[in-house]
C-alpha positions as CSV (number, residue, x, y, z in Angstrom):
1,M,-40.4,0.6,-33.9
2,S,-41.4,3.8,-32.2
3,A,-40.7,5.2,-28.8
4,V,-41.8,8.3,-27.0
5,I,-39.6,9.9,-24.3
6,I,-41.3,11.9,-21.6
7,G,-39.2,14.3,-19.5
8,G,-35.5,14.8,-19.6
9,N,-33.4,17.8,-20.4
10,E,-34.3,20.0,-23.4
11,R,-30.7,20.3,-24.5
12,M,-30.4,16.5,-24.7
13,E,-33.4,15.9,-27.0
14,R,-31.2,15.2,-30.0
15,R,-28.9,12.9,-28.0
16,Y,-31.8,10.9,-26.6
17,S,-33.0,10.3,-30.2
18,E,-29.6,9.3,-31.3
19,V,-29.3,6.7,-28.5
20,C,-32.7,5.3,-29.4
21,A,-31.7,5.1,-33.1
22,D,-28.7,3.0,-32.1
23,F,-31.1,0.4,-30.7
24,G,-33.5,0.6,-33.7
25,W,-36.1,2.9,-32.1
26,K,-37.5,6.0,-33.8
27,A,-38.0,8.4,-30.9
28,K,-40.0,11.5,-30.2
29,V,-39.0,13.5,-27.1
30,Y,-41.4,15.7,-25.1
31,T,-39.8,17.6,-22.2
32,K,-42.7,19.9,-21.4
33,E,-46.3,19.1,-20.5
34,S,-47.8,21.7,-22.9
35,S,-46.2,19.9,-25.8
36,L,-47.5,16.5,-24.7
37,R,-51.3,16.8,-24.7
38,G,-52.9,14.7,-27.3
39,R,-49.6,14.1,-29.2
40,V,-48.3,10.8,-27.7
41,G,-50.0,8.6,-30.3
42,C,-49.5,4.8,-30.3
43,P,-45.8,4.2,-29.6
44,D,-44.4,0.7,-29.1
45,L,-42.5,2.0,-26.0
46,L,-43.0,4.9,-23.6
47,I,-39.9,6.0,-21.7
48,V,-40.5,8.2,-18.7
49,F,-37.6,10.0,-17.0
50,T,-39.1,10.0,-13.5
51,N,-36.8,12.6,-11.8
52,T,-37.4,15.4,-14.3
53,V,-41.1,15.0,-14.9
54,S,-44.1,16.2,-12.8
55,H,-46.4,13.6,-11.3
56,K,-49.3,15.0,-13.4
57,M,-47.4,14.7,-16.6
58,R,-46.3,11.2,-15.8
59,M,-49.8,10.1,-15.0
60,A,-51.2,11.5,-18.2
61,A,-48.5,9.8,-20.3
62,V,-49.0,6.5,-18.6
63,K,-52.7,6.7,-19.0
64,E,-52.3,7.2,-22.7
65,A,-49.8,4.4,-23.0
66,K,-52.0,1.9,-21.2
67,K,-55.0,2.9,-23.3
68,N,-52.9,2.1,-26.5
69,G,-51.3,-1.0,-25.1
70,S,-47.7,0.5,-25.2
71,E,-44.9,-0.9,-23.1
72,I,-43.8,1.5,-20.3
73,L,-40.2,1.9,-19.2
74,H,-39.4,4.1,-16.1
75,V,-35.9,5.5,-15.9
76,N,-34.9,7.3,-12.8
77,S,-32.1,9.5,-14.2
78,S,-32.4,11.6,-17.3
79,S,-28.8,11.0,-18.4
80,V,-27.9,9.5,-21.7
81,S,-26.0,6.6,-20.0
82,A,-29.2,5.7,-18.0
83,L,-31.2,5.6,-21.2
84,H,-28.6,3.5,-22.9
85,S,-28.5,1.1,-20.0
86,A,-32.3,0.8,-19.9
87,L,-32.6,0.1,-23.6
88,Q,-29.7,-2.4,-23.4
89,A,-31.4,-4.3,-20.6
90,M,-34.6,-4.5,-22.8
91,A,-32.7,-6.0,-25.7
């Protein structure tokens, strides 16, 4: 299953991917808006870190996810523990 993470800290990209892999998700991480345009694809899950992402970037990502029928998960904090808790609550 695939996941796309929008927002977060650039230095934590590898760690976000590792946490997702622990739950069986293959993750792509986009921390900047310029790297996001047209690259979201059709993930099974879209994770949005709402405190570190602009409103414009969030709206663009959610629009793409809805168009593709992806599940959307909003996480307020961009910490690894918040991501872990959110994925654990989904399981």
